[in-house]
N, C-alpha and C positions, 0 to 999 in steps of 0.2 A: 260093356252090355251092347248090344249092336243099336245104332242110331236108327233104323227104320225096321225093326221087327215085327210093329204091327201089322206090316204087308205079310209075312207067315201067317196063313190061315190055319196051318194044320198045328199053330203051336200050343192048344188046348182043344184037347176033345170035348172036355166037360167044363165050359168056362163057369170062373164064380165071380161075378161082377162086383166088384166096390167100389167106395167113392171115398177119395180123400180130397184136403184142398192141395191144389194146384201150391207148388212153391218153384223156386229160382231152377233149378235142377230140372226142370221140365221145360225150361224157355225154349231149347234148338226142339225139340219134339213137338212142342206147342207150333209152334212157327210153321210146321212143315204139314203137321196134321189140319192146321187152319187151312194154309193156303191150298191143300189138296180139296178142300169142302169148301170155301167159298169162293165166289169168283172175283172180291174185292178185296186189294190187298192194305193191310193196314199198317200203321206206320209202325217203325220198331220202339218207341215210348208205349202204345197199347201194350204190348207183349210184356213189357218192363212193369208195366202197372201190374198186369194180370197176375204175373208172377210173385210179385210182392206186395200184392194184397192193398194198394193204392186206388182207392175211390171205388174198385169192380170186385166185385164177389165172384169168387171161381171157384169150381168144384172138376177132379177130374177122376172118369173112371178107368179101373187097371182090373184087369183080371188075372186075379191070384193063383191060378190053378196053372198058369205059364211057367215055363221053367225059369230054375233060380235066376238066372240073371234079367227076367224079363218080364218076372211078376209085381215090378211097381212100376211098370212104365206105361208112360199114360195111351191110352187107347180109343177116349172120345173125352171130351168136355163141355161144360157149359159154363159160360159166362154171363154176367147179369151187373146193369148199372142202374140203381134207384136215382130218377130225379123228379123232382116238382113239377109239376105238368106246366106250371107258368115260366117254369124255365127251357122249356122243350121246346121243338118245333109245332108239337102236338098243339099249345094252346092258340092257334090260330083255327083250329076246326071246333073251337067250344068258346061261348057265352063268357066272357071275362070275369063279367058281374056272378056268374055259380061258383068262380073258382076261388075270390078274395073273400 
C-alpha cells in the first residue's frame, strides 16, 4: 500500500466515506496527516495512545471506493479525550463551587 496515497485526488471519483476505529497499523499515516493539518507537533506518545485506544477516543475516515490496496487507508480522523472540568485548565474560567 503506498504510504501517502491520500494525496492522489483522482483515486476515487465517487467516494464512499465510512468510519472505523483507528488501529496500530494506522500509526505512520496518522502522524503524516496530523503533521500536514496541524501546526503543533505532538509527542510520539500521543500517537501511540491514539492507535492503541489509551485514554483517547479515535475514529478514522476511509474511502471504500478507492482501489483495493488503498480502500482502508486513513483519509481523515477525529480524536477526543474526555476529562472532568476540575482536571483541566478550563476550571480557571468557572466558579469552582458550581462544579463541586
